[in-house]
C-alpha positions in Angstrom: -27.4 -22.7 -52.9 -29.3 -23.5 -56.1 -32.2 -21.4 -54.8 -30.1 -18.4 -54.5 -28.5 -18.9 -57.8 -32.1 -18.8 -59.4 -33.0 -15.6 -58.0 -33.0 -12.6 -60.1 -30.3 -10.0 -59.4 -32.8 -7.5 -58.2 -34.0 -10.1 -55.6 -30.5 -10.9 -54.5 -30.2 -7.1 -53.8 -33.4 -7.0 -51.7 -32.7 -10.4 -49.8 -29.2 -9.5 -48.7 -30.1 -6.4 -46.9 -33.0 -7.9 -45.2 -31.0 -10.5 -43.8 -28.3 -8.3 -42.7 -31.1 -5.9 -40.9 -32.3 -9.1 -39.4 -29.1 -10.1 -38.2 -28.0 -6.7 -36.8 -31.3 -6.4 -34.9 -31.1 -9.7 -33.3 -27.5 -9.5 -32.2 -28.6 -7.0 -29.1 -28.2 -9.4 -26.2 -28.4 -6.5 -23.3 -31.1 -4.1 -22.5 -28.6 -1.4 -22.4 -25.8 -3.4 -24.4 -24.3 -2.4 -27.9 -26.6 -3.0 -30.8 -23.7 -4.8 -32.5 -20.2 -5.8 -31.6 -17.5 -7.6 -33.2 -16.1 -8.7 -29.9 -17.2 -11.8 -28.1 -18.8 -11.4 -24.9 -15.9 -13.1 -23.5 -13.6 -10.7 -24.8 -15.7 -7.6 -23.8 -15.7 -9.0 -20.2 -12.0 -10.0 -20.0 -10.0 -7.3 -18.0 -9.8 -5.3 -14.9 -13.3 -3.7 -13.9 -13.7 -1.0 -11.2 -16.6 -0.4 -9.2 -17.7 3.2 -10.0 -21.4 3.2 -8.9 -24.0 1.6 -6.7 -27.6 2.1 -6.6 -30.6 0.4 -5.5 -33.5 -0.5 -7.5 -35.5 2.5 -6.3 -32.8 4.6 -7.8 -31.0 5.7 -4.6 -27.3 6.2 -4.9 -25.0 4.1 -2.4 -21.6 5.0 -1.0 -19.0 3.1 -3.3 -16.7 0.3 -1.9 -13.3 0.4 -3.6 -13.7 -2.8 -5.5 -12.0 -4.0 -8.8 -12.7 -7.4 -10.4 -10.3 -9.1 -12.9 -11.9 -11.3 -15.3 -9.5 -13.7 -17.4 -10.0 -15.5 -20.3 -9.3 -18.7 -18.6 -12.4 -18.4 -16.5 -10.7 -17.2 -13.3 -11.5 -14.0 -11.4 -9.6 -12.0 -9.0 -11.0 -9.3 -6.4 -9.1 -6.5 -5.4 -10.0 -4.3 -2.7 -7.8 -0.9 -2.4 -5.6 -2.4 -5.2 -4.6 -5.5 -3.1 -6.0 -8.9 -4.3 -8.3 -10.5 -1.5 -9.2 -13.5 -3.3 -9.7 -15.2 -6.4 -12.4 -17.5 -8.0 -14.2 -18.6 -11.2 -16.6 -17.1 -13.4 -18.8 -18.3 -16.2 -21.7 -17.1 -18.3 -25.2 -18.9 -17.9 -28.8 -18.2 -18.9 -27.9 -17.7 -22.6 -25.2 -15.5 -21.7 -27.5 -13.0 -20.0 -25.8 -13.7 -16.5 -22.4 -14.3 -14.9 -21.8 -16.8 -12.0 -18.9 -16.1 -9.9 -17.5 -18.7 -7.6 -15.7 -17.3 -5.2 -12.8 -18.3 -2.8 -12.2 -15.5 -0.6 -12.8 -14.7 2.9 -16.1 -13.2 4.2 -16.2 -9.2 4.1 -19.1 -7.3 5.4 -20.0 -3.6 4.2 -22.3 -0.9 5.4 -23.6 1.0 2.4 -24.9 4.4 2.9 -28.1 4.8 0.6 -29.6 8.4 0.9 -28.2 8.5 4.6 -29.7 4.9 5.6 -27.4 2.0 6.0 -28.0 -1.2 5.0 -26.1 -4.5 5.3 -24.1 -5.6 2.1 -22.4 -9.1 2.8 -20.0 -10.6 0.6 -20.5 -13.6 2.2 -20.0 -16.4 -0.6 -16.8 -18.0 0.2 -15.0 -20.9 -0.6 -16.8 -22.1 -3.5 -20.1 -20.5 -3.1 -21.4 -18.7 -6.3 -23.1 -15.4 -6.7 -24.8 -14.4 -9.9 -25.1 -11.1 -11.7 -27.7 -10.3 -14.3 -26.0 -8.4 -17.1 -27.6 -5.0 -18.4 -25.0 -3.7 -20.3 -21.5 -5.3 -21.5 -19.7 -3.0 -23.8 -15.9 -3.1 -24.1 -15.3 -0.4 -21.6 -18.6 -0.6 -19.4 -20.4 -3.3 -17.4 -23.6 -2.8 -15.7 -25.2 -5.6 -13.7 -27.9 -6.3 -11.1 -26.8 -8.1 -8.0 -28.9 -9.2 -4.9 -27.1 -8.5 -1.7 -28.7 -8.8 1.8 -32.1 -9.0 0.3 -31.7 -5.6 -1.9 -31.0 -5.2 -5.5 -27.9 -3.1 -6.1 -27.3 -2.2 -9.6 -23.4 -2.1 -10.1 -21.6 -0.3 -12.6 -18.0 -1.0 -13.7 -15.7 0.9 -15.9 -12.8 -1.0 -17.6 -9.2 0.0 -16.5 -7.3 -2.4 -18.0 
């Protein structure tokens, strides 16, 4: 504090913008995330998210299953399929808040996803306490993009907030 008081007014005016610029640049956490957000990561993730796009790592588009996930502030998650709750579980950030771990308590569901005319097995086989990890690429208030490994294939999942 004494150091700051001893600085001249000109130096104070120069030091403050440098500190602010450093803070703004260092705030960007995710590859496609916001440069700066006044909402915490938990506040941005909390809510109901509808799956709107599925693609593979090579850019192929996939048929979109009708999934919605509701992440709650208390760390619980509910999975919906066609607007009906099919199970619940818990979620938490890990890996310096760059990933989400979802511990599921729901029944096995199996899906076939059409990727450019080819069908691939997508198993939602994590059940009764088994976890799945999503790497976060974008976490904005109304958009969530994650990478999920399913059946040996990397899927990029894009969600829009619906509530």
